[in-house]
C-alpha positions in Angstrom: -12.0 8.8 -38.1 -14.4 8.3 -35.9 -15.8 11.1 -35.5 -17.9 12.7 -32.9 -17.2 16.3 -31.2 -13.8 16.4 -33.2 -11.3 16.5 -31.2 -9.3 13.2 -32.4 -9.7 14.4 -35.9 -8.1 17.9 -35.5 -5.5 16.5 -33.1 -4.7 14.2 -36.6 -5.1 17.4 -39.1 -2.8 19.3 -37.1 -0.4 16.4 -36.8 -0.8 16.1 -40.8 -0.2 19.3 -41.7 3.4 19.6 -40.2 4.3 16.8 -42.9 4.7 16.5 -46.2 2.1 13.4 -46.7 -1.3 15.4 -47.5 -3.5 12.5 -46.7 -7.3 12.9 -47.8 -9.1 12.3 -43.8 -12.3 10.9 -44.2 -14.5 11.4 -40.8 -17.1 9.0 -39.7 -20.3 9.2 -37.7 -22.3 6.4 -36.5 -26.1 6.2 -38.3 -28.8 9.0 -37.7 -25.7 11.7 -36.1 -24.7 12.8 -39.5 -23.9 16.3 -38.1 -20.5 16.3 -39.1 -21.3 15.3 -42.6 -23.8 18.0 -43.3 -21.8 20.4 -41.8 -18.8 19.4 -44.5 -21.9 19.6 -47.0 -23.2 23.0 -46.0 -19.2 24.1 -46.1 -20.7 25.5 -42.4 -21.3 24.2 -39.0 -24.7 22.4 -38.6 -26.6 21.7 -35.7 -28.6 18.8 -35.5 -31.6 19.4 -32.4 -32.9 16.4 -30.1 -35.9 16.6 -31.5 -34.4 15.7 -34.7 -31.5 13.0 -33.3 -34.4 10.7 -30.9 -37.1 10.8 -34.3 -34.7 9.0 -35.9 -36.0 4.9 -35.3 -33.2 2.7 -35.0 -31.4 0.9 -37.3 -31.2 4.4 -39.4 -29.5 5.7 -35.4 -27.3 4.3 -33.8 -27.1 3.4 -30.3 -24.6 0.9 -29.7 -21.8 4.2 -30.9 -23.1 6.1 -27.9 -19.6 7.0 -27.3 -20.0 9.3 -30.6 -23.5 11.3 -30.7 -22.7 14.7 -31.1 -25.5 16.7 -32.3 -22.8 19.4 -33.9 -19.2 19.8 -34.5 -17.4 21.6 -31.9 -16.7 25.2 -32.6 -13.2 25.2 -32.5 -12.7 22.0 -34.4 -14.8 22.8 -36.5 -12.4 25.7 -37.6 -9.4 23.2 -37.6 -11.3 20.5 -39.4 -13.5 21.9 -41.8 -11.0 23.1 -44.5 -9.0 20.0 -44.5 -11.2 17.3 -44.9 -12.0 15.3 -47.8 -14.8 13.5 -47.1 -17.1 12.8 -44.0 -19.6 10.4 -43.8 -22.3 8.7 -42.0 -22.4 4.7 -41.1 -24.2 1.7 -42.2 -25.6 1.5 -39.0 -25.0 -1.0 -35.9 -25.1 -4.3 -37.6 -21.8 -2.8 -40.0 -20.4 -2.0 -37.1 -20.4 -5.2 -35.3 -19.5 -6.5 -38.5 -16.3 -4.6 -38.2 -16.0 -5.5 -34.6 -16.2 -8.9 -35.2 -14.1 -8.7 -38.3 -10.7 -6.7 -36.0 -11.3 -9.4 -33.0 -10.9 -12.2 -35.4 -7.9 -10.9 -38.1 -6.2 -8.7 -35.8 -7.0 -9.4 -32.2 -8.4 -5.9 -31.1 -11.2 -5.4 -28.9 -13.0 -1.9 -30.1 -16.4 -0.6 -28.9 -18.7 0.3 -31.5 -17.6 4.3 -32.0 -14.1 3.1 -32.2 -14.9 0.5 -35.6 -16.9 3.2 -37.2 -13.4 3.7 -39.4 -13.3 -0.1 -40.1 -16.9 -0.5 -41.0 -16.9 2.5 -43.6 -13.8 0.3 -45.0 -15.3 -3.1 -45.0 -18.4 -1.1 -46.4 -16.9 0.5 -49.2 -17.9 3.8 -48.1 -14.8 5.1 -48.3 -12.7 4.7 -51.3 -9.8 2.4 -51.4 -7.5 2.7 -54.7 -5.0 -0.6 -55.6 -1.6 0.9 -54.2 -2.9 3.5 -52.4 -1.7 3.3 -48.1 -5.5 3.4 -46.0 -5.2 3.8 -42.8 -8.2 3.3 -40.3 -8.3 5.0 -37.1 -9.3 1.8 -35.1 -9.8 3.1 -31.0 -11.5 2.3 -28.1 -11.4 -0.9 -26.4 -14.3 0.6 -23.4 -17.3 -1.9 -23.5 -18.1 -4.5 -21.0 -18.1 -7.5 -22.2 -21.6 -8.6 -22.2 -22.3 -5.6 -24.5 -19.4 -6.6 -26.8 -20.6 -10.6 -26.6 -24.2 -9.2 -27.1 -22.5 -7.2 -30.6 -21.0 -10.6 -31.3 -24.4 -13.1 -31.4 -23.3 -14.6 -28.8 -24.7 -13.5 -25.5 -27.1 -16.3 -25.6 -24.3 -18.8 -25.2 -22.4 -17.1 -22.8 -25.3 -17.6 -19.9 
């Protein structure tokens, strides 16, 4: 699940609580914005300061996944998500996200914004374990991206000019 402050993940966690099926819910954050992964590992809500966030240079820090650049999990969403998550990972970076966006378009004809492609990027990069015979659901959300940015991430901006 793409992770910023945790609202989408909280909704998913509360939904699966009502079913007999208990999937492993894993969140994926933009590279360099791993406040949630740190919180998950320490079993307590962690906060990254603006100094910490902006001192990480690209490509170690995402610049494409601007919809999910949070410095801390939300208080309410963390109280819901913290005890229910199976894992939390940070993406491999913007290049990986761009490849996932291209994959989604080529194979499924989906136009995803970078933040919405984080889950797919994590699966394609092998950051999330996929076992044969097990179902995997990837939340691929958002088409909030302009054509120029999309074309640039797909490597075809020069062809459009």
